C-alpha positions in Angstrom: -4.3 -13.1 13.7 -7.4 -14.2 11.8 -8.0 -10.7 10.4 -4.4 -10.5 9.1 -4.8 -13.9 7.3 -8.1 -12.8 5.8 -6.6 -9.6 4.5 -3.6 -11.3 3.0 -5.6 -14.1 1.3 -8.3 -11.9 -0.1 -6.4 -8.8 -1.1 -2.7 -9.1 -1.3 -2.2 -11.7 -4.0 -5.2 -10.7 -6.2 -3.9 -7.1 -6.1 -0.5 -8.1 -7.2 -2.0 -10.2 -10.1 -4.4 -7.3 -10.9 -1.6 -4.8 -11.5 0.3 -7.2 -13.8 -3.0 -8.0 -15.6 -3.8 -4.3 -16.2 -0.3 -3.5 -17.5 -0.4 -6.5 -19.8 -3.8 -5.4 -21.2 -2.4 -1.8 -21.8 0.5 -3.3 -23.7 -1.6 -5.6 -25.8 -4.0 -2.8 -26.8 -1.0 -0.6 -27.7 0.7 -3.1 -29.8 -2.5 -4.3 -31.5 -3.5 -0.8 -32.4 0.1 0.1 -33.6 0.3 -3.0 -35.8 -3.2 -2.4 -37.2 -2.4 1.2 -38.0 0.9 0.2 -39.7 -0.9 -2.5 -41.8 -3.6 0.0 -42.9 -1.0 2.6 -44.0 0.9 -0.1 -46.0 -2.4 -1.4 -47.5 -3.7 2.0 -48.6 -0.4 3.4 -49.7 1.4 0.4 -51.2 -0.5 -2.9 -51.5 -3.5 -1.4 -53.3 -1.2 -0.1 -56.0 0.1 -3.6 -56.7 -1.3 -6.3 -58.9 -3.2 -9.1 -57.0 -0.6 -11.4 -55.5 -3.2 -14.3 -55.3 -6.8 -14.8 -56.3 -9.2 -12.6 -54.3 -6.3 -10.8 -52.6 -8.2 -7.5 -52.9 -11.3 -8.8 -51.3 -9.3 -10.4 -48.4 -7.4 -7.1 -48.1 -10.7 -5.1 -47.8 -12.0 -7.5 -45.1 -8.7 -7.3 -43.2 -8.8 -3.5 -43.6 -12.3 -3.4 -42.1 -11.4 -5.7 -39.2 -8.2 -3.7 -38.3 -10.1 -0.4 -38.6 -12.4 -1.7 -35.9 -9.4 -2.7 -33.8 -8.1 0.9 -34.0 -11.6 2.3 -33.2 -11.8 0.0 -30.1 -8.3 1.0 -29.0 -9.3 4.7 -29.2 -12.3 3.9 -27.2 -10.2 2.0 -24.6 -7.7 4.9 -24.4 -10.3 7.5 -23.6 -12.8 5.5 -21.6 -10.6 3.0 -19.7 -6.9 4.1 -19.7 -7.4 7.9 -19.2 -10.2 7.3 -16.6 -7.8 5.0 -14.6 -5.2 7.8 -14.7 -7.8 10.4 -13.6 -9.0 8.4 -10.7 -5.4 7.6 -9.7 -4.6 11.3 -9.5 -7.5 11.8 -7.1 -6.8 8.7 -5.0 -3.0 9.0 -4.7 -3.0 12.2 -2.6 -5.7 10.7 -0.3 -3.5 7.6 0.2 -0.5 9.8 0.8 -2.2 11.8 3.5 -3.5 8.6 5.2 0.0 7.1 5.2 1.4 10.3 6.8 -1.0 9.7 9.7 1.1 6.7 10.7 4.0 9.2 11.2 2.0 10.9 14.0 1.9 7.7 16.0 5.6 7.2 15.6 6.3 10.7 16.7 4.1 10.6 19.7 5.4 7.2 21.0 9.0 8.2 20.3 8.7 11.6 22.0 7.0 10.1 25.1 9.6 7.4 25.6 12.6 9.7 25.1 11.2 12.5 27.2 10.3 10.0 29.9 14.0 9.1 30.1 15.0 12.7 29.7 17.0 12.0 26.5 17.1 14.1 23.3 14.5 12.9 20.8 16.0 11.6 17.6 14.6 12.5 14.2 14.3 8.8 13.2 14.0 5.6 15.1 17.6 4.6 16.0 19.2 1.1 15.6 17.7 -1.7 17.6 20.4 -1.9 20.3 20.3 1.9 20.9 16.5 1.9 21.1 16.5 -0.9 23.7 18.3 1.3 26.2 15.5 3.8 26.0 13.0 1.0 27.1 15.0 0.0 30.2 13.3 0.5 33.6 9.9 1.3 32.0 7.0 -0.8 33.5 4.0 -1.6 31.4 1.7 -1.3 34.4 2.8 2.2 35.1 0.5 5.1 34.4 1.3 6.4 30.9 1.6 10.0 29.7 -1.4 11.8 28.3 -1.8 11.1 24.6 -2.0 14.4 22.8 -5.0 14.4 20.5 -8.4 15.8 19.9 -9.6 15.0 22.5 -6.6 14.1 24.6 -6.6 10.7 26.4 -4.8 9.6 29.6 -4.5 5.8 29.7 -4.4 4.0 33.0 -1.3 2.0 32.1 1.0 1.4 29.1 -1.0 -1.5 27.9 -3.9 0.9 27.3 -1.4 3.5 26.0 -0.3 1.2 23.1 -3.7 -0.2 22.5 -4.8 3.4 21.6 -2.3 3.3 18.8 -3.3 -0.2 17.7 -6.8 1.0 17.3 -5.6 4.0 15.3 -3.6 1.7 13.1 -6.6 -0.5 12.3 -8.8 2.6 11.5 -6.3 4.1 9.1 -5.5 0.7 7.6 -9.2 0.0 6.9 -9.4 3.4 5.1 -6.4 2.4 3.0 -7.8 -1.0 2.2 -10.8 0.7 0.7 -8.5 1.9 -2.1 -6.8 -1.5 -2.3 -6.6 -1.3 -6.2 -4.3 1.6 -5.9 -1.9 0.2 -3.3 1.3 -1.5 -4.2 2.0 -5.1 -3.1 4.9 -3.9 -0.9 2.6 -1.4 0.8 -0.1 -4.0 1.4 2.5 -6.3 2.9 3.5 -3.7 5.5 -0.2 -2.9 6.3 -0.8 -6.6 6.8 2.1 -6.8 9.3 0.7 -4.1 11.5 -2.8 -5.6 11.6 -1.6 -7.8 14.4 2.1 -7.0 14.9 4.6 -9.0 16.8 4.6 -6.2 19.3 0.9 -6.4 19.9 1.1 -10.2 20.1 3.9 -9.8 22.7 1.8 -7.3 24.8 -1.1 -9.7 24.7 1.1 -12.4 26.1 2.3 -10.1 28.8 -1.3 -9.2 29.8 -2.2 -12.9 29.9 0.9 -13.9 31.9 1.2 -11.2 34.6 4.8 -12.2 35.5 6.2 -10.0 32.7 5.9 -6.3 33.1 9.0 -4.6 31.6 8.9 -2.7 28.3 12.6 -3.7 27.7 11.4 -7.3 27.3 9.5 -6.4 24.2 11.8 -3.7 22.9 12.7 -5.7 19.8 9.0 -6.1 18.7 8.3 -2.5 19.6 11.3 -1.4 17.5 10.0 -3.4 14.5 6.5 -2.0 15.0 7.8 1.6 15.0 10.0 0.9 12.0 7.0 -0.4 10.0 5.0 2.7 10.9 7.9 4.8 9.9 8.1 3.0 6.5 4.4 3.6 5.9 4.7 7.3 6.8 7.6 7.7 4.4 6.3 5.5 1.6 
C-alpha cells in the first residue's frame, strides 16, 4: 500500500502538470514568434515608409525590431533544440513503452487460459463480464497445486497463492520499467499502473493467507476480474 501511495504522490500529479506545462510553453513560443514575425514584416514593409507618428518613433521602432528579432532567433533555437528533440526521443521511447505494455497481455492470457482449461471450458478472446467470469472461479481452491506457468524457465507453484504471486512480481517488474519513462506516460496510464501496484485482488489474497478460513477463488472472483481487466487495459492501451 505504501509503494502505491508513494508512486501516486511523487509521479502522477507532477506528470499531469508537466504535460500541461510543456504544451503551454510550446503554444507561447509559437504565438510569440508569430506575432514578432508579423510585426517585423509590417515594420520593414509599411511603418518605415511612413512619417514619424511621434518623436523618436524610428529609434523606438529599431529597438523593438532588434528585440523581436532576438525573440524569433530564440524561437528557432527552441524549435530545433527543444521541440524537435522531444519529438525524436518520443519516437524512440513510445515503441519501447508499447512493447512493455503488451507484456501485461501475456499475464492475462496465461491466467485466463489456465482457469478456463482447468474447468474444461472454451477460452474466450477477452475477459467476459463479471458474473460470467465468477462461474469459472467456482470450486477452485487457492491451496490446490496450480498448473505449471509456461515461461523461460517454466515454474510450478505449490499452490495458487504462489501462482498469483508470480504474476504480481511480474507486474511490479514491468511497472518499474515503465515508471522509468514516466515523462512519456499519460495520466490515465499512470493511474492504471498505480492500481496494479497493490491491487484489490492482491490485498484480498493477503487477507486470505492471513485468515486461513477462506480458501475459495470464487470468494475473490470480483477483485480477480478487476485485476485482469486492468491488465487487459494496459495491454491494449
